[in-house]
C-alpha positions as CSV (number, residue, x, y, z in Angstrom):
1,L,-13.7,12.0,-15.1
2,L,-13.7,8.8,-17.0
3,K,-12.1,9.1,-20.5
4,E,-10.7,6.5,-22.9
5,S,-7.6,8.0,-24.4
6,P,-6.8,8.8,-27.2
7,N,-10.4,8.3,-28.2
8,P,-12.9,9.9,-25.8
9,L,-15.9,7.7,-24.7
10,R,-18.7,9.1,-26.8
11,R,-22.2,8.0,-27.6
12,N,-21.2,7.1,-31.2
13,Q,-18.0,5.3,-30.2
14,R,-19.2,2.4,-28.1
15,D,-17.4,-0.1,-30.3
16,T,-14.1,1.4,-29.0
17,I,-14.8,0.5,-25.4
18,P,-11.7,-1.2,-24.0
19,D,-11.8,-4.8,-22.8
20,S,-10.4,-4.1,-19.4
21,I,-9.5,-1.2,-17.2
22,S,-7.3,-0.6,-14.2
23,I,-8.3,2.0,-11.6
24,P,-5.5,3.9,-9.9
25,R,-6.1,4.5,-6.2
26,A,-4.7,8.0,-6.1
27,S,-7.9,9.9,-6.1
28,I,-11.7,9.5,-6.0
29,L,-12.4,11.2,-9.3
30,R,-9.9,9.8,-11.8
31,T,-9.0,10.3,-15.5
32,L,-8.1,7.0,-17.2
33,S,-5.5,7.2,-19.8
34,H,-4.8,4.5,-22.3
35,D,-2.0,3.1,-20.1
36,D,-4.5,2.7,-17.3
37,L,-6.6,0.3,-19.3
38,L,-4.7,-2.7,-18.1
39,E,-4.7,-5.5,-15.5
40,V,-7.7,-4.6,-13.4
41,E,-7.2,-7.7,-11.4
42,K,-4.0,-6.4,-10.0
43,D,-5.7,-3.4,-8.4
44,V,-9.1,-4.5,-7.3
45,G,-11.6,-7.4,-7.4
46,F,-15.2,-6.9,-8.1
47,S,-18.6,-8.4,-9.0
48,Q,-22.1,-7.5,-10.0
49,F,-20.3,-4.8,-11.8
50,C,-23.2,-3.3,-13.8
51,F,-25.1,-2.9,-10.5
52,H,-22.2,-1.4,-8.6
53,L,-20.7,1.1,-11.0
54,Q,-19.6,3.3,-8.1
55,S,-16.9,0.7,-7.5
56,R,-15.0,2.2,-10.4
57,L,-14.5,5.2,-8.2
58,H,-14.6,3.6,-4.8
59,P,-12.4,0.5,-4.8
60,E,-12.9,0.4,-1.1
61,I,-16.5,-0.7,-1.5
62,I,-15.9,-3.1,-4.3
63,T,-17.6,-6.5,-3.9
64,Y,-16.3,-9.8,-5.4
65,N,-18.1,-13.0,-6.1
66,P,-15.8,-15.9,-7.1
67,R,-18.6,-17.5,-9.1
68,H,-18.2,-14.6,-11.6
69,T,-15.2,-15.0,-13.8
70,L,-13.4,-11.7,-14.3
71,A,-13.4,-12.2,-18.0
72,P,-12.7,-9.2,-20.3
73,F,-16.2,-9.2,-21.7
74,I,-17.4,-8.1,-18.2
75,M,-15.2,-5.0,-18.4
76,K,-16.5,-4.3,-21.9
77,H,-20.2,-4.6,-21.0
78,T,-19.5,-2.5,-17.8
79,L,-18.2,0.4,-19.8
80,S,-20.9,0.0,-22.4
81,F,-23.4,0.3,-19.6
82,L,-21.7,3.4,-18.3
83,S,-21.6,5.0,-21.7
84,A,-25.3,4.5,-22.1
85,L,-26.0,6.8,-19.1
86,F,-26.5,10.1,-21.0
87,S,-28.5,11.6,-18.2
88,I,-27.7,11.6,-14.5
89,R,-28.5,8.2,-13.0
90,T,-28.0,7.5,-9.3
91,I,-26.6,4.0,-8.6
92,D,-27.3,2.7,-5.0
93,A,-27.2,6.3,-3.8
94,K,-23.4,6.3,-4.0
95,C,-22.5,8.2,-7.2
96,A,-24.3,9.8,-10.1
97,Y,-23.1,9.4,-13.7
98,E,-23.5,11.6,-16.7
99,V,-22.1,11.9,-20.2
100,S,-21.8,15.4,-21.3
101,N,-24.0,16.7,-24.2
102,D,-21.0,18.5,-25.6
103,A,-20.3,16.9,-28.9
104,D,-16.7,17.8,-28.8
105,S,-16.0,16.4,-25.4
106,G,-18.0,13.2,-24.9
107,D,-16.6,13.0,-21.4
108,A,-18.3,10.8,-18.8
109,V,-18.8,13.0,-15.7
110,V,-19.1,11.3,-12.4
111,I,-20.5,13.2,-9.4
112,C,-20.0,11.7,-6.0
113,G,-21.5,14.3,-3.6
114,P,-20.2,17.7,-2.6
115,T,-16.5,18.4,-2.7
116,D,-14.5,20.6,-0.4
117,V,-13.8,23.1,-3.2
118,P,-15.9,24.1,-6.2
119,S,-15.4,21.9,-9.2
120,F,-15.4,24.9,-11.6
121,Q,-13.8,28.3,-11.2
122,P,-16.1,31.3,-12.0
123,T,-15.6,32.7,-15.5
124,M,-15.5,36.3,-16.6
125,K,-17.9,35.7,-19.4
126,P,-20.7,33.2,-19.9
127,S,-19.4,29.6,-20.5
128,S,-20.4,27.6,-23.5
129,K,-21.4,24.6,-21.3
130,P,-24.2,24.4,-18.8
131,S,-23.2,25.3,-15.2
132,L,-23.6,22.8,-12.4
133,S,-26.2,25.0,-10.7
134,N,-29.7,24.5,-9.4
135,R,-30.7,28.1,-9.8
136,P,-33.0,28.9,-12.7
137,T,-31.5,30.7,-15.6
138,S,-33.0,34.0,-16.9
139,F,-33.7,32.4,-20.2
140,P,-34.0,28.9,-21.5
141,S,-30.7,27.2,-22.1
142,S,-29.8,25.4,-25.3
143,H,-28.9,22.2,-23.5
144,P,-30.7,20.4,-20.7
145,S,-29.6,21.3,-17.2
146,F,-28.0,18.8,-14.9
147,R,-30.4,17.3,-12.4
148,Q,-29.5,17.4,-8.7
149,T,-27.7,14.3,-7.4
150,Q,-28.1,12.7,-4.1
151,E,-25.4,14.0,-1.7
152,V,-23.1,11.3,-0.3
153,P,-19.7,11.3,1.4
154,I,-16.7,11.0,-0.9
155,L,-14.8,8.7,1.4
156,V,-17.0,6.3,3.4
157,Q,-16.0,5.4,6.9
158,N,-17.0,2.0,8.2
159,Q,-17.6,0.5,11.7
160,C,-13.9,0.0,12.1
161,N,-13.6,3.8,12.2
162,I,-11.2,3.7,9.3
163,N,-11.6,4.3,5.6
164,P,-12.1,1.1,3.6
165,I,-8.9,1.5,1.5
166,D,-6.8,1.7,4.7
167,R,-8.7,-1.2,6.2
168,R,-7.9,-3.4,3.1
169,Q,-4.2,-2.6,3.3
170,L,-3.9,-3.1,7.0
171,L,-5.6,-6.5,6.7
172,R,-3.3,-7.4,3.9
173,N,-0.3,-6.5,5.9
174,I,-1.4,-8.9,8.6
175,I,-2.3,-11.8,6.3
176,E,0.3,-11.7,3.6
177,P,3.3,-12.7,5.7
178,I,1.7,-16.0,6.9
179,L,0.9,-17.3,3.4
180,S,3.0,-20.2,2.0
181,P,5.0,-19.5,-1.2
182,T,2.3,-21.1,-3.3
183,S,-0.4,-18.7,-2.1
184,D,-0.8,-15.3,-3.7
185,L,-3.3,-12.7,-2.7
186,D,-3.0,-11.2,-6.2
187,D,-3.6,-14.5,-8.1
188,I,-7.2,-14.1,-9.2
189,G,-9.2,-17.2,-8.5
190,S,-6.7,-18.7,-6.1
191,P,-8.0,-19.8,-2.7
192,A,-5.9,-17.1,-1.0
193,Y,-7.3,-14.4,-3.3
194,L,-10.9,-15.5,-2.9
195,A,-10.6,-15.8,0.9
196,F,-9.1,-12.3,1.2
197,E,-11.6,-10.7,-1.1
198,W,-14.4,-12.3,0.8
199,L,-12.9,-11.2,4.2
200,V,-12.5,-7.6,3.0
201,E,-15.5,-7.1,0.8
202,E,-18.2,-9.6,1.5
203,D,-17.9,-10.8,5.1
204,G,-20.8,-9.5,7.1
205,Y,-18.8,-10.0,10.3
206,H,-16.6,-7.1,9.1
207,I,-13.5,-7.8,11.1
208,C,-11.3,-4.8,11.9
209,P,-7.5,-4.5,11.7
210,A,-7.4,-3.5,15.4
211,E,-8.5,-7.0,16.4
212,L,-5.9,-9.5,17.6
213,E,-3.9,-10.6,14.6
214,S,-4.4,-14.2,15.5
215,K,-8.2,-13.7,15.2
216,I,-7.9,-12.1,11.8
217,I,-5.6,-14.9,10.6
218,Q,-8.0,-17.5,12.0
219,R,-11.0,-16.2,10.1
220,F,-9.0,-15.8,6.9
221,L,-7.6,-19.3,7.1
222,V,-11.0,-21.1,7.5
223,A,-12.2,-19.1,4.5
224,K,-9.1,-20.2,2.6
225,L,-9.8,-23.8,3.7
226,Y,-13.3,-23.5,2.3
227,F,-12.1,-22.2,-1.1
228,E,-9.1,-24.6,-1.3
229,Q,-11.1,-27.6,-0.3
230,E,-14.1,-27.2,-2.7
231,G,-16.5,-25.9,-0.1
232,E,-19.0,-24.9,-2.8
233,T,-19.7,-28.7,-3.4
234,W,-19.8,-29.9,0.2
235,F,-22.9,-31.9,0.9
236,E,-23.8,-29.9,3.9
237,C,-23.1,-26.4,5.2
238,S,-21.6,-24.8,2.1
239,S,-22.1,-21.0,1.9
240,P,-25.4,-20.0,0.2
241,E,-23.5,-17.3,-1.6
242,Y,-20.6,-19.6,-2.7
243,S,-22.3,-22.9,-3.3
244,Y,-22.8,-25.2,-6.3
245,Y,-26.3,-25.9,-5.0
246,S,-29.2,-23.5,-5.4
247,N,-30.5,-24.2,-1.9
248,P,-27.7,-25.7,0.2
249,T,-28.6,-27.2,3.5
250,C,-26.7,-27.3,6.8
251,N,-27.8,-30.5,8.7
252,P,-24.7,-32.5,9.5
253,T,-25.5,-36.2,9.9
254,I,-22.1,-37.1,11.5
255,Q,-21.4,-36.1,15.1
256,N,-18.2,-36.1,17.1
257,D,-17.6,-37.4,20.6
258,D,-19.3,-34.3,22.0
259,G,-22.2,-34.7,19.7
260,H,-21.6,-31.2,18.3
261,L,-20.9,-30.7,14.6
262,D,-23.9,-28.5,13.7
263,G,-23.8,-24.8,13.3
264,T,-24.2,-22.1,10.7
265,P,-23.1,-22.5,7.1
266,W,-19.5,-21.6,6.3
267,L,-18.7,-18.0,5.4
268,D,-21.6,-17.0,7.5
269,S,-21.6,-13.5,9.1
270,S,-21.5,-15.1,12.5
271,H,-18.2,-15.8,14.3
272,E,-16.4,-18.7,12.7
273,C,-16.7,-20.6,16.0
274,D,-20.4,-20.8,15.3
275,W,-19.9,-22.5,11.9
276,A,-20.6,-26.2,11.5
277,F,-17.8,-28.6,11.8
278,L,-15.7,-26.2,14.0
279,T,-15.2,-26.3,17.7
280,C,-13.5,-23.5,19.7
281,D,-12.2,-23.0,23.2
282,E,-13.3,-20.3,25.6
283,D,-10.9,-17.9,23.9
284,Q,-12.6,-18.5,20.6
285,C,-9.5,-20.3,19.2
286,I,-10.4,-23.2,16.9
287,T,-9.6,-26.5,18.5
288,K,-11.4,-29.0,16.2
289,I,-11.9,-29.1,12.5
290,E,-14.1,-32.1,11.6
291,V,-15.5,-32.2,8.1
292,D,-16.0,-35.9,7.5
293,E,-17.9,-37.7,4.7
294,N,-18.9,-34.3,3.2
295,N,-17.5,-34.4,-0.4
296,V,-14.4,-32.5,0.7
297,G,-11.9,-32.2,-2.1
298,G,-9.0,-30.0,-3.2
299,T,-5.8,-29.9,-1.2
300,L,-5.0,-29.3,2.5
301,I,-4.0,-25.8,3.4
302,D,-0.3,-25.3,4.1
303,E,-0.9,-22.6,6.8
304,I,-2.6,-25.0,9.3
305,N,0.2,-24.2,11.8
306,W,-1.3,-20.7,12.1
307,L,-4.2,-22.4,14.0
308,P,-2.0,-23.4,16.9
309,M,-4.7,-24.6,19.2
310,V,-6.0,-27.3,16.9
311,E,-6.3,-30.7,18.7
312,V,-8.4,-32.6,16.2
313,F,-8.2,-32.4,12.4
314,T,-10.4,-35.0,10.6
315,M,-11.5,-35.0,6.9
316,D,-12.1,-38.7,6.4
317,G,-14.5,-41.0,4.8
318,Y,-16.4,-41.4,1.6
319,A,-17.1,-39.2,-0.4
320,N,-14.2,-37.0,0.6
321,H,-11.5,-37.0,-2.1
322,I,-8.7,-34.7,-1.0
323,T,-5.6,-34.8,-3.2
324,G,-2.0,-33.6,-2.9
325,T,0.4,-34.2,-0.1
326,I,0.2,-33.9,3.7
327,P,1.5,-30.5,4.7
328,T,4.6,-30.7,6.9
329,Q,3.1,-27.9,9.0
330,F,0.9,-30.4,10.9
331,G,4.1,-31.2,12.8
332,D,4.0,-27.7,14.3
333,L,0.7,-28.3,16.0
334,T,1.9,-29.0,19.5
335,H,-1.7,-29.7,20.8
336,L,-2.6,-32.1,17.9
337,K,-4.1,-35.3,19.2
338,I,-6.1,-36.7,16.3
339,L,-5.1,-36.5,12.6
340,D,-7.6,-38.5,10.6
341,L,-7.5,-38.3,6.8
342,D,-8.4,-41.8,5.7
343,R,-10.2,-42.7,2.5
344,N,-9.0,-39.8,0.4
345,S,-6.5,-39.6,-2.5
346,L,-3.4,-38.2,-0.7
347,T,-0.1,-38.9,-2.4
348,G,3.6,-38.5,-1.5
349,T,5.2,-39.6,1.7
350,I,4.4,-39.3,5.4
351,P,6.4,-36.1,6.2
352,E,9.2,-36.5,8.8
353,E,8.1,-33.3,10.4
354,I,4.8,-34.7,11.4
355,Y,6.5,-36.8,14.1
356,A,7.1,-33.6,16.0
357,A,3.4,-33.6,17.0
358,K,4.2,-35.4,20.2
359,D,0.6,-35.3,21.6
360,L,-0.7,-37.5,18.7
361,I,-3.1,-40.2,20.0
362,E,-4.7,-41.2,16.7
363,F,-2.9,-41.2,13.4
364,D,-5.2,-42.5,10.7
365,L,-4.1,-42.4,7.0
366,N,-5.6,-45.6,5.7
367,E,-6.8,-46.0,2.1
368,N,-4.9,-43.2,0.4
369,K,-2.1,-43.4,-2.2
370,L,0.9,-42.7,0.1
371,T,4.3,-44.0,-0.7
372,G,7.7,-44.3,1.0
373,T,8.5,-45.8,4.4
374,I,7.5,-45.4,8.1
375,S,10.2,-43.3,9.7
376,T,11.8,-44.6,12.9
377,L,10.8,-41.3,14.4
378,I,7.4,-42.9,14.9
379,G,8.9,-44.3,18.1
380,T,8.9,-40.9,19.6
381,L,5.1,-40.6,19.5
382,T,4.8,-42.2,22.9
383,N,1.1,-41.2,23.4
384,L,0.0,-42.9,20.2
385,E,-2.9,-45.4,20.7
386,F,-4.2,-45.8,17.2
387,L,-2.1,-46.2,14.0
388,Q,-3.9,-47.2,10.8
389,L,-1.9,-47.0,7.6
390,F,-3.5,-49.9,5.6
391,G,-4.5,-49.6,2.0
392,N,-1.6,-47.4,0.8
393,R,1.6,-48.0,-1.2
394,L,4.0,-47.9,1.7
395,S,7.1,-50.1,1.6
396,G,10.3,-51.0,3.5
397,T,10.4,-52.7,6.9
398,I,8.1,-52.1,9.9
399,P,10.1,-50.2,12.4
400,E,10.7,-52.1,15.6
401,V,10.6,-48.8,17.6
402,I,6.8,-49.1,17.3
403,G,7.4,-51.3,20.3
404,N,8.1,-48.2,22.3
405,L,4.5,-47.1,22.0
406,S,3.2,-48.5,25.3
407,S,-0.3,-47.2,24.8
408,L,-0.8,-48.6,21.3
409,Y,-3.9,-50.8,20.9
410,D,-4.6,-50.7,17.1
411,L,-1.9,-51.3,14.5
412,S,-3.3,-51.8,11.0
413,L,-0.7,-52.1,8.2
414,H,-2.1,-54.5,5.6
415,F,-2.5,-53.8,1.9
416,N,0.9,-52.2,1.5
417,S,4.3,-53.4,0.3
418,F,6.0,-53.9,3.7
419,E,8.5,-56.7,4.1
420,G,10.1,-58.3,7.1
421,Y,8.4,-59.0,10.3
422,I,6.4,-57.6,13.2
423,G,8.8,-58.6,16.0
424,K,8.4,-59.7,19.6
425,K,8.9,-56.1,21.0
426,I,5.8,-55.0,19.1
427,C,3.8,-58.1,19.8
428,S,4.5,-57.7,23.5
429,L,2.9,-54.3,23.9
430,P,0.5,-54.7,26.8
431,S,-2.3,-52.6,25.3
432,L,-2.1,-54.0,21.7
433,D,-5.4,-55.5,20.8
434,H,-5.7,-55.4,17.0
435,V,-2.9,-56.1,14.6
436,T,-3.1,-56.6,10.8
437,A,-0.5,-57.1,8.1
438,D,0.1,-58.8,4.7
439,C,1.0,-62.0,6.5
440,V,-0.8,-64.6,4.4
441,G,1.5,-67.4,3.1
442,G,3.3,-68.5,6.2
443,K,7.1,-68.4,5.6
444,N,6.6,-67.0,2.2
445,A,4.4,-64.1,3.4
446,K,5.6,-60.6,2.8
447,V,5.4,-59.9,6.5
448,N,6.0,-62.5,9.3
449,C,3.6,-61.7,12.1
450,K,2.9,-64.0,15.0
451,C,0.5,-61.6,16.8
452,C,-1.7,-60.5,14.0
453,N,-5.4,-60.9,14.5
454,V,-6.0,-60.9,10.7
455,C,-3.6,-61.7,7.9
456,Y,-4.2,-60.4,4.3
């Protein structure tokens, strides 16, 4: 029973329809008091509301589309639409809605299939209202009889063999603890919120809480990455349902060393390992994320360390335009070999924590807006072969411990504010083939470098 209190929802009172409503989860058939008409976003997310009115009674089957702003006027028009249904209407074979003809009540009656017990107790004398019966009456009634509704289950089980409300809560219990303090599943419009609503309500893959937690977290995080890094405007392989383009394509023009970057669009109902730009191992753990030159923006996800098998993370090149800082959590990726974020708009310093990724071979951050210094901890990255930091706003001296990197062949440091020199220890590295610095000007140069191939 839907009722606006203290004013019932009547035919002649549509102007009193509230701007927003909150649906308690305690029961399937609910009475909404005045106090309930608040903060719908804290209970449920939803979309295509006028076409899915059963969602008011079944939050477990609510769908959400982030392209639809949950503005108050949507709530108003939704209830207006509901109030207009004065005769039984079946919506998607889920629920039937009716507004009573009783002028004193004006209640909106919602019928969702047979219940375990009768809705009305028998009376000792004829009632003043029509009975919910399909049997003919012995004489014409003064009011139209209710038409029969389509019978449907009250609580819908899904392929996880669990009711949708419990599925939502179990998935939330798995995902919520891994989120960074800046992420909030209840913050409507946030990447975390959009990713969770997609996973629970929209994702055709329909992951179950009984799956390995790492697999649930992995799928959630690549969805969060999509929403956090402006996937809707990617040149290639944005989701058709969540895209700026009317007919998005998925034909990646850039290939990796294995020649494999193609796949299905992101947020597809296939396994995420089949999505473009992602590569997985035999255990279906993501090992490579390579979204280069694809108009990637936004900020990098802080929860990258929950994808522990990642070896390659590249989001470089024009027209990518990622902002914000480099998450310290990259340092927790013990298998990370390539971190390539050049030609973006990253700010802040190179985090000290990143030097804990001891397997790094390629560290490419050129042409950003990074500040600060190069830590002496860089000398511990003994597998490093490629270090490009040019085109930033870095300062200080060039650590001599770079001379410990015996496999280093490319050292590009120009267009920064470094001072001092590139010493003999660095210049003597046997593999060093390419060195650049701001060494124009001889003795007056910002950096004294005797082994530089090119001075700027």
